[in-house]
DOROLUM-538327 format. One line per 10 residues: number of its first residue (from 1); for each residue x, y, z of N, C-alpha, C, O. Coordinates in steps of 0.2 Angstrom, whole numbers. Example, Ala and Ser with C-alpha at 12.3 -4.5 7.8 and 13.67 -1.06 7.14 Angstrom:
2
1> 66:-28:39:62:-22:39:66:-16:39:71:-17:42 ~ 64:-11:35:68:-5:36:64:0:39:67:6:40
***
This chain:
118
1> -111:16:109:-116:19:104:-120:24:104:-125:23:102 ~ -119:29:104:-129:31:104:-128:32:98:-123:30:94 ~ -134:36:96:-140:33:89:-135:39:85:-135:37:79 ~ -132:44:85:-130:47:83:-124:43:79:-123:43:73 ~ -120:40:83:-113:36:79:-115:32:75:-115:31:69 ~ -119:29:80:-122:20:74:-124:26:66:-124:23:61 ~ -126:31:67:-130:32:62:-123:34:54:-123:32:49 ~ -118:39:58:-113:39:54:-108:32:54:-104:32:49 ~ -108:28:56:-106:22:56:-105:19:53:-100:17:51 ~ -116:18:49:-118:16:42:-118:20:38:-121:18:33
11> -116:25:39:-116:30:31:-108:30:29:-107:32:24 ~ -103:28:34:-96:27:31:-96:20:31:-91:17:32 ~ -100:18:29:-101:9:26:-103:10:20:-101:7:15 ~ -108:14:20:-113:14:11:-107:19:8:-105:17:2 ~ -105:23:9:-99:30:7:-94:24:4:-93:25:-2 ~ -92:17:8:-86:13:7:-89:11:0:-87:12:-5 ~ -96:7:2:-98:3:-2:-102:9:-12:-105:7:-17 ~ -101:12:-10:-105:18:-18:-97:17:-19:-95:13:-24 ~ -91:21:-16:-87:22:-20:-84:15:-23:-83:15:-29 ~ -82:11:-19:-82:4:-23:-84:3:-28:-80:1:-33
21> -89:5:-29:-96:5:-35:-93:6:-40:-93:2:-45 ~ -88:14:-41:-86:18:-43:-91:25:-43:-92:28:-49 ~ -92:27:-39:-99:33:-40:-93:37:-37:-88:35:-37 ~ -95:46:-35:-91:48:-33:-95:54:-29:-99:58:-32 ~ -94:53:-21:-95:56:-20:-97:63:-17:-93:66:-14 ~ -103:67:-19:-103:73:-21:-102:77:-12:-98:81:-10 ~ -108:74:-8:-109:80:-1:-111:71:4:-114:67:0 ~ -110:71:10:-113:70:14:-117:74:18:-114:79:20 ~ -124:71:23:-128:73:25:-128:81:26:-127:85:30 ~ -130:81:16:-135:88:16:-140:90:19:-144:85:19
31> -144:98:23:-145:98:25:-150:107:22:-148:112:20 ~ -156:106:23:-159:110:21:-167:113:26:-169:108:29 ~ -169:117:27:-177:120:28:-181:111:27:-183:108:32 ~ -181:108:20:-185:104:19:-183:95:21:-186:90:20 ~ -178:95:24:-173:86:28:-168:86:27:-165:91:29 ~ -165:81:25:-158:78:24:-159:73:22:-163:69:24 ~ -153:73:16:-150:68:13:-145:64:15:-139:67:14 ~ -144:61:16:-136:57:18:-131:58:15:-127:61:17 ~ -131:54:8:-125:54:4:-128:56:-5:-132:54:-9 ~ -126:61:-5:-125:64:-14:-119:61:-17:-113:62:-16
41> -122:57:-22:-114:55:-27:-116:58:-31:-121:61:-32 ~ -112:55:-37:-112:55:-47:-110:49:-47:-105:47:-44 ~ -115:47:-53:-111:41:-54:-115:43:-60:-121:44:-61 ~ -109:42:-64:-106:44:-70:-110:54:-73:-107:59:-71 ~ -115:54:-76:-118:60:-77:-125:62:-75:-127:67:-75 ~ -128:54:-71:-131:54:-67:-129:57:-56:-124:56:-53 ~ -134:61:-54:-133:64:-50:-138:58:-45:-143:56:-47 ~ -136:56:-37:-139:48:-35:-139:54:-28:-135:58:-26 ~ -146:53:-27:-147:54:-20:-149:47:-15:-154:44:-16 ~ -143:45:-10:-146:39:-7:-147:41:0:-142:45:3
51> -151:39:4:-155:35:12:-154:29:14:-156:23:13 ~ -149:32:18:-146:26:24:-151:22:28:-155:24:33 ~ -151:17:27:-155:13:35:-153:8:36:-152:3:33 ~ -151:11:43:-148:3:46:-153:-1:52:-158:1:54 ~ -150:-5:53:-158:-10:58:-151:-14:60:-146:-15:57 ~ -154:-16:66:-151:-22:69:-153:-31:68:-150:-36:70 ~ -160:-30:64:-164:-37:63:-171:-34:59:-174:-29:60 ~ -171:-42:52:-178:-39:50:-184:-40:54:-190:-41:51 ~ -183:-40:61:-189:-41:63:-196:-37:64:-201:-39:67 ~ -195:-30:60:-202:-25:59:-199:-22:54:-198:-16:52
61> -197:-29:49:-195:-28:38:-189:-26:39:-186:-26:44 ~ -189:-26:31:-182:-24:28:-181:-13:32:-185:-9:32 ~ -173:-12:33:-173:-6:31:-174:-1:25:-173:5:25 ~ -175:-6:21:-176:1:15:-183:0:17:-185:5:16 ~ -187:-3:19:-197:-2:20:-196:6:25:-201:10:27 ~ -191:6:26:-193:11:32:-192:17:29:-191:22:33 ~ -191:18:22:-190:22:18:-199:24:15:-201:23:9 ~ -201:25:19:-211:27:17:-212:32:14:-208:37:16 ~ -218:32:9:-220:37:5:-219:46:9:-220:51:5 ~ -218:46:17:-217:52:19:-210:53:16:-208:55:11
71> -208:51:20:-199:48:20:-195:54:11:-192:59:10 ~ -199:46:6:-198:47:1:-199:56:-1:-195:59:-6 ~ -205:60:3:-207:65:-2:-201:69:1:-197:72:-2 ~ -201:68:8:-195:76:9:-186:75:9:-182:79:10 ~ -185:67:6:-179:67:2:-180:71:-7:-175:74:-10 ~ -185:70:-8:-189:72:-16:-186:79:-15:-180:81:-18 ~ -191:83:-11:-190:89:-8:-182:92:-8:-179:96:-11 ~ -181:87:-4:-172:91:-2:-170:91:-8:-168:97:-10 ~ -170:85:-12:-165:85:-17:-168:89:-24:-166:88:-30 ~ -173:94:-24:-176:99:-28:-170:104:-25:-166:106:-29
81> -169:105:-20:-168:111:-16:-160:108:-17:-158:112:-22 ~ -157:106:-17:-150:103:-18:-149:106:-28:-145:110:-29 ~ -153:101:-33:-153:104:-36:-149:109:-39:-144:110:-43 ~ -156:112:-36:-160:122:-38:-153:126:-37:-150:129:-41 ~ -152:123:-29:-144:124:-27:-139:127:-31:-136:133:-32 ~ -138:120:-33:-132:119:-39:-132:118:-46:-128:116:-50 ~ -137:121:-48:-138:122:-54:-140:116:-59:-140:116:-65 ~ -141:111:-56:-143:105:-58:-151:103:-62:-152:97:-65 ~ -155:107:-61:-160:105:-63:-162:103:-69:-168:101:-69 ~ -159:101:-74:-158:100:-80:-155:91:-79:-156:86:-82
91> -151:92:-73:-145:84:-74:-151:79:-73:-157:79:-70 ~ -149:74:-77:-151:67:-73:-152:65:-64:-150:70:-60 ~ -154:59:-61:-156:59:-54:-157:53:-52:-161:53:-47 ~ -156:52:-52:-160:45:-46:-159:43:-37:-155:46:-34 ~ -162:41:-34:-165:39:-28:-165:32:-24:-169:28:-23 ~ -160:31:-23:-155:24:-21:-155:24:-12:-153:28:-8 ~ -158:18:-11:-157:15:-2:-148:10:-1:-146:5:-4 ~ -145:14:2:-141:7:7:-145:5:12:-147:9:16 ~ -145:-1:12:-149:-5:19:-141:-8:22:-137:-10:18 ~ -142:-8:29:-136:-11:33:-140:-13:36:-145:-10:39
101> -137:-21:37:-139:-24:45:-132:-27:49:-127:-25:48 ~ -134:-33:54:-125:-34:54:-122:-36:51:-116:-35:50 ~ -125:-42:49:-120:-47:46:-121:-43:34:-121:-47:29 ~ -122:-39:35:-123:-38:25:-124:-28:28:-124:-25:34 ~ -123:-27:22:-124:-21:19:-129:-22:9:-127:-24:3 ~ -135:-20:10:-134:-20:1:-137:-12:-3:-141:-8:0 ~ -136:-11:-7:-138:-6:-11:-141:-4:-17:-139:-5:-22 ~ -147:-2:-14:-154:-2:-21:-152:2:-24:-149:6:-20 ~ -152:5:-32:-149:7:-36:-158:8:-35:-161:4:-32 ~ -162:16:-39:-170:17:-41:-172:15:-37:-177:11:-39
111> -171:16:-30:-174:12:-25:-183:18:-26:-188:15:-26 ~ -183:21:-27:-191:23:-29:-188:30:-33:-182:32:-33 ~ -195:33:-34:-192:38:-39:-197:46:-39:-202:42:-41 ~ -200:51:-39:-201:55:-42:-209:59:-41:-213:64:-40 ~ -208:50:-43:-215:50:-49:-222:51:-44:-225:55:-47 ~ -224:51:-42:-233:53:-37:-231:55:-29:-234:54:-23 ~ -226:60:-30:-222:60:-22:-224:64:-21:-227:65:-15 ~ -223:70:-26:-223:81:-23:-232:80:-27:-236:84:-27
***
């Protein structure tokens, strides 16, 4: 399996997990000039921007730890572009991470926020 296939499989696992939690998937793999967001979902009235991180182990830290300040900044800028394009600038938002390991998956709601990122 190549990296793209591994990533797509991880995103499918995350999608099922979020849907089972009652979230509505709005878009997968949203791209703009600032970057990409793996999953955009709706959780009640809140728009949720989800980064999916998959690793084969925790030898270099948990998958969520790979969502560093640089990656957070790209996600926030991309989310702002999405919100502007879809008339959602006044909508409440949240930034989540879904960690995927070979034997477990974990959804981290509110993994980070935009404070101090941009």
